[in-house]
PLY file of the C-alpha trace (Angstrom):
ply
format ascii 1.0
element vertex 235
property float x
property float y
property float z
element edge 234
property int vertex1
property int vertex2
end_header
-17.04 9.39 30.67
-13.45 8.42 31.12
-13.01 4.66 32.48
-10.18 3.02 34.08
-9.27 1.51 30.94
-8.78 4.75 29.30
-6.46 6.29 31.67
-2.72 5.96 30.29
0.19 6.12 32.93
2.27 9.20 32.27
5.40 6.78 33.22
4.47 4.64 29.93
4.71 7.42 27.50
7.80 8.32 25.82
7.68 11.75 24.38
11.22 11.69 22.77
10.50 8.55 20.67
9.55 10.38 17.57
11.56 13.81 18.06
13.69 13.20 15.22
10.84 13.00 12.80
10.64 16.25 10.85
6.99 16.86 10.77
7.16 19.17 13.97
4.35 17.18 15.69
5.80 18.58 19.17
4.50 22.01 18.21
0.69 20.98 18.33
-1.51 23.55 20.26
-4.27 21.02 20.22
-6.51 23.73 18.52
-8.39 21.31 16.41
-8.26 23.36 13.21
-7.02 20.23 11.46
-10.02 18.12 12.69
-12.49 20.78 11.64
-10.76 20.90 8.06
-10.44 17.02 7.63
-12.94 15.58 5.13
-12.86 12.10 6.90
-12.74 13.13 10.56
-14.95 10.79 12.66
-14.67 7.84 10.44
-14.09 5.14 12.78
-13.08 7.50 15.54
-10.34 9.08 13.33
-9.17 12.59 14.33
-5.86 14.00 12.94
-5.41 16.17 16.09
-5.31 12.82 18.24
-3.13 11.06 15.87
-0.70 14.06 16.20
-0.85 14.21 20.10
-0.41 10.47 20.24
2.88 10.73 17.99
4.13 13.51 20.04
3.62 11.48 23.02
5.69 8.46 21.64
2.56 6.33 21.12
3.61 5.40 17.42
3.21 1.63 17.80
-0.49 2.26 18.91
-1.29 4.62 16.11
0.49 2.39 13.47
-1.69 -0.31 14.60
-5.09 1.75 14.04
-6.66 1.92 10.72
-6.57 5.81 11.18
-3.51 6.53 8.88
-5.20 4.43 5.98
-8.34 6.60 6.47
-6.48 9.72 5.85
-6.94 10.97 2.19
-3.54 12.78 2.33
-5.28 15.59 0.75
-3.24 18.35 2.90
-6.16 20.40 4.28
-5.09 19.75 7.80
-1.62 21.09 7.15
-2.91 24.24 5.30
-5.05 25.43 8.37
-2.25 24.24 11.28
-0.77 27.55 12.79
2.06 25.83 13.69
2.84 24.44 10.13
2.78 20.56 11.26
3.36 18.46 8.18
0.49 16.07 9.24
0.46 14.31 5.67
4.23 13.60 6.06
3.45 12.61 9.52
0.84 10.00 8.07
3.30 8.72 5.36
5.74 8.00 8.44
3.19 6.21 10.41
2.37 4.03 7.38
6.03 3.10 6.97
5.75 1.54 10.59
3.02 -0.87 9.42
4.36 -4.49 8.41
4.36 -4.63 4.58
2.04 -7.83 4.89
-0.49 -5.69 6.74
-0.70 -2.84 4.20
-4.57 -2.69 3.56
-6.20 -3.35 0.20
-4.57 -3.62 -2.83
-1.29 -1.00 -2.25
1.41 -3.30 -1.38
0.40 -5.96 -4.09
0.38 -3.26 -6.41
3.72 -1.79 -5.28
5.43 -5.44 -5.65
4.09 -5.49 -9.28
5.59 -2.26 -9.94
8.94 -2.88 -8.42
9.04 -6.21 -10.39
7.63 -5.35 -13.57
7.72 -1.44 -13.96
3.87 -1.05 -13.50
1.48 -1.69 -10.80
-0.83 -4.03 -12.92
2.11 -6.06 -13.94
1.07 -5.50 -17.55
3.45 -7.20 -19.94
5.16 -4.65 -22.34
3.52 -6.04 -25.64
-0.03 -5.75 -23.95
0.81 -2.13 -22.94
1.95 -1.34 -26.42
-1.09 -3.00 -27.97
-3.59 -0.96 -25.71
-1.69 2.26 -26.52
-1.79 1.71 -30.41
-5.37 0.43 -30.03
-6.30 3.64 -28.37
-4.23 5.67 -31.04
-5.97 3.98 -33.80
-9.42 4.97 -32.58
-8.19 8.38 -32.54
-6.89 8.36 -35.94
-10.55 7.27 -36.91
-11.89 10.84 -35.98
-11.98 13.53 -38.26
-9.17 15.87 -38.14
-6.66 13.22 -36.68
-6.06 10.96 -39.58
-2.37 11.31 -39.19
-2.49 10.43 -35.43
0.01 7.99 -34.08
1.27 7.12 -30.46
4.91 8.07 -30.47
6.21 5.22 -28.33
10.03 5.26 -27.41
10.84 8.26 -29.56
14.32 9.69 -29.04
14.86 13.33 -28.46
11.04 14.23 -27.88
10.19 17.46 -26.23
8.05 15.58 -23.64
7.97 12.16 -22.09
4.90 11.48 -20.28
4.17 9.02 -17.39
1.03 7.15 -17.30
-1.44 6.38 -14.70
-2.23 2.73 -14.65
-5.66 2.81 -14.66
-5.52 4.69 -18.05
-4.60 1.67 -19.66
-6.86 -0.71 -17.79
-10.40 0.77 -17.15
-10.24 4.41 -18.46
-8.52 4.29 -21.62
-10.78 6.78 -22.95
-9.21 9.38 -20.70
-5.98 8.72 -22.70
-7.60 10.35 -25.91
-8.12 13.78 -24.49
-4.66 14.86 -23.86
-3.04 13.03 -26.79
-5.62 15.13 -28.91
-4.42 18.26 -27.24
-0.75 17.07 -28.26
-1.45 16.53 -31.85
-3.35 19.78 -32.28
-0.74 21.76 -30.87
1.91 20.09 -32.90
3.74 18.86 -29.53
6.62 16.73 -29.85
5.87 13.67 -27.23
6.69 10.24 -26.26
5.62 7.58 -23.89
8.27 4.85 -22.61
7.39 1.08 -23.30
8.98 0.15 -20.03
8.49 1.72 -16.61
5.87 4.02 -17.71
4.08 3.72 -14.49
3.03 7.41 -13.02
1.75 6.21 -9.91
4.14 5.33 -6.93
2.28 3.47 -4.38
5.37 3.40 -2.41
4.25 7.39 -1.57
0.96 5.98 -0.43
2.45 3.25 1.60
5.19 5.46 3.20
7.82 3.34 1.39
10.59 5.94 0.46
13.21 3.21 -1.02
10.28 1.91 -3.54
9.69 5.80 -4.04
13.30 6.10 -5.00
13.43 3.22 -7.22
10.33 4.23 -9.35
11.48 7.76 -9.74
14.86 6.58 -10.60
13.55 4.44 -13.48
11.82 7.60 -14.77
14.82 9.51 -14.80
16.52 6.74 -16.49
13.78 6.88 -19.41
14.35 10.60 -19.61
18.31 10.00 -20.24
17.65 6.88 -22.34
15.04 8.64 -24.62
16.94 11.98 -24.38
13.40 13.69 -23.43
13.73 17.35 -22.65
10.69 17.55 -20.23
8.97 15.37 -17.93
5.10 15.27 -17.75
4.23 13.37 -14.67
0.44 13.48 -14.33
0.46 11.85 -10.98
0 1
1 2
2 3
3 4
4 5
5 6
6 7
7 8
8 9
9 10
10 11
11 12
12 13
13 14
14 15
15 16
16 17
17 18
18 19
19 20
20 21
21 22
22 23
23 24
24 25
25 26
26 27
27 28
28 29
29 30
30 31
31 32
32 33
33 34
34 35
35 36
36 37
37 38
38 39
39 40
40 41
41 42
42 43
43 44
44 45
45 46
46 47
47 48
48 49
49 50
50 51
51 52
52 53
53 54
54 55
55 56
56 57
57 58
58 59
59 60
60 61
61 62
62 63
63 64
64 65
65 66
66 67
67 68
68 69
69 70
70 71
71 72
72 73
73 74
74 75
75 76
76 77
77 78
78 79
79 80
80 81
81 82
82 83
83 84
84 85
85 86
86 87
87 88
88 89
89 90
90 91
91 92
92 93
93 94
94 95
95 96
96 97
97 98
98 99
99 100
100 101
101 102
102 103
103 104
104 105
105 106
106 107
107 108
108 109
109 110
110 111
111 112
112 113
113 114
114 115
115 116
116 117
117 118
118 119
119 120
120 121
121 122
122 123
123 124
124 125
125 126
126 127
127 128
128 129
129 130
130 131
131 132
132 133
133 134
134 135
135 136
136 137
137 138
138 139
139 140
140 141
141 142
142 143
143 144
144 145
145 146
146 147
147 148
148 149
149 150
150 151
151 152
152 153
153 154
154 155
155 156
156 157
157 158
158 159
159 160
160 161
161 162
162 163
163 164
164 165
165 166
166 167
167 168
168 169
169 170
170 171
171 172
172 173
173 174
174 175
175 176
176 177
177 178
178 179
179 180
180 181
181 182
182 183
183 184
184 185
185 186
186 187
187 188
188 189
189 190
190 191
191 192
192 193
193 194
194 195
195 196
196 197
197 198
198 199
199 200
200 201
201 202
202 203
203 204
204 205
205 206
206 207
207 208
208 209
209 210
210 211
211 212
212 213
213 214
214 215
215 216
216 217
217 218
218 219
219 220
220 221
221 222
222 223
223 224
224 225
225 226
226 227
227 228
228 229
229 230
230 231
231 232
232 233
233 234
């Protein structure tokens, strides 16, 4: 049942507030296809249709203050089924960008600060990173058929430069072995940069476009510095 406290005066709305956003939220038909496709709809009363309509009515501050934009997984299922082609994941990122950086939930902002300062979300020193890569490479070299394996770090002119997800040098080092073995078996010419190797830009998840530009620019610079021909960016 609607209560008096739920009623919002039309005069308090500002439909033009987000009209310059490129997400096409004004085209919403309220069909609820997005809500039906969303894997987290209903969590803490989250509903992508509700978010789209609130943004279209200019209630961006209210949405930014909610937990809803951070419940969103950014999976894109909502956009896939939207008959009007509303870019709802982009809308969520825009809303996230409105949140004060000191109120970003979880470890996202701390990791992003680390990445901007050190080149990776873990703030892992270069020597520790190189040690981990060489240690994993040594384990591969102990396996039959991979006796000559070595991790090519900062190799000039390689065909492939690959970035690395921070968790692969933290808690999932075994996962590095699978694709490195494929490279070795295929005779691929590849390398890893020892600095600014992070492949996970938490600027994307926090809606920080400037941070994304900085991190992407560092990867571009690694491509130029190492004269690599192809970028493999797993993230």
